[in-house]
C-alpha positions in Angstrom: -6.3 -236.7 -18.2 -5.8 -236.2 -14.6 -6.7 -239.4 -13.8 -4.4 -240.9 -16.0 -1.2 -238.9 -14.6 -2.6 -239.4 -11.0 -3.4 -243.1 -11.3 -0.2 -244.9 -10.8 0.7 -242.9 -7.7 -2.5 -243.9 -6.0 -1.8 -247.6 -6.8 1.9 -247.5 -5.6 3.0 -249.1 -2.4 5.1 -247.4 0.2 8.1 -249.4 0.3 8.8 -250.0 4.1 12.4 -250.7 4.8 13.6 -253.7 7.2 14.9 -252.6 10.6 17.3 -255.3 10.6 18.7 -254.1 7.7 19.0 -250.2 8.7 20.6 -251.3 12.0 23.1 -253.5 10.0 24.1 -250.6 7.5 24.4 -248.5 10.9 26.8 -250.8 12.4 28.9 -251.6 9.2 29.0 -247.7 8.8 31.4 -248.0 11.8 33.8 -250.4 10.5 36.4 -250.1 8.1 36.8 -252.7 5.1 39.7 -254.3 5.6 40.9 -254.7 2.0 39.4 -251.1 0.6 41.3 -247.9 1.0 39.4 -245.9 3.6 36.0 -247.4 2.7 33.0 -248.6 5.3 31.8 -251.8 5.2 28.4 -250.0 4.1 30.0 -248.7 0.9 32.4 -251.1 0.3 31.1 -254.0 -2.6 34.3 -256.1 -1.8 33.7 -259.8 -1.3 35.0 -259.3 2.6 32.8 -256.2 3.1 29.7 -258.3 2.1 30.8 -261.0 4.1 31.5 -258.8 7.0 27.7 -257.3 6.6 26.7 -261.2 6.2 28.0 -262.2 9.6 26.5 -258.6 11.2 23.3 -259.8 10.2 23.7 -262.9 11.6 25.0 -261.8 15.2 22.0 -259.1 15.3 19.6 -262.1 14.7 21.7 -263.9 17.5 20.7 -261.5 19.6 24.2 -259.5 20.1 24.3 -256.1 20.9 26.2 -253.0 18.6 28.7 -253.0 21.2 29.6 -256.5 21.2 29.4 -257.0 17.5 32.0 -254.2 17.0 33.8 -255.7 19.5 34.1 -259.0 17.9 35.4 -257.3 14.7 37.9 -255.2 16.8 39.2 -258.6 18.3 39.7 -260.0 15.2 41.4 -257.0 13.2 42.4 -254.7 15.9 41.6 -250.9 16.0 42.2 -250.5 12.1 38.8 -252.2 11.4 37.0 -248.7 13.5 36.5 -245.4 11.1 36.9 -243.5 14.0 40.0 -244.7 16.3 39.7 -244.4 19.7 41.1 -241.5 21.7 43.3 -243.7 23.9 45.8 -246.2 23.3 47.2 -246.8 19.8 44.8 -244.4 18.4 45.8 -241.4 20.2 48.7 -240.1 18.2 45.7 -239.8 15.4 43.6 -237.4 17.3 46.5 -235.5 19.5 49.1 -235.4 16.4 46.7 -232.7 14.3 47.0 -230.6 17.6 50.7 -230.7 18.4 51.6 -229.6 14.9 48.7 -226.7 14.8 50.3 -225.7 18.2 54.0 -226.0 16.8 52.9 -224.0 13.6 51.6 -221.1 15.7 54.4 -221.2 18.3 56.5 -220.7 14.7 54.7 -218.1 13.6 54.7 -216.1 16.7 58.4 -216.1 17.2 58.9 -215.4 13.5 56.5 -212.7 13.6 57.7 -211.1 16.8 61.3 -211.2 15.3 60.3 -209.4 12.3 58.4 -206.7 14.3 61.8 -206.1 16.6 63.8 -205.9 13.6 61.6 -203.4 11.7 61.7 -201.4 14.9 65.3 -201.3 14.9 65.5 -200.1 11.6 
């Protein structure tokens, strides 16, 4: 009985992962699909995302580096295509606005509480 249970496991082949396909998906995960709402090219099933993955594979086969491929898509679609926007230039407000809002909210809370404590001390 144990042989019947273990026999399929013994004959099973280990499925190997294609290193180029893994590299395509790694690069595609860093790029935003231009027609999808906040999905990476790796996650999206849109026709454009499939074309972008195919183009990434072709460029890898041609010997281009990851940086060159990302630069190609960035030149074509702008900074919007990056899943993580740059911390300088047009992407800077996306990184610094939350900190500014947090600082303003903290400062407002500080002055509000300080005023309440002073008015409570007078009473």
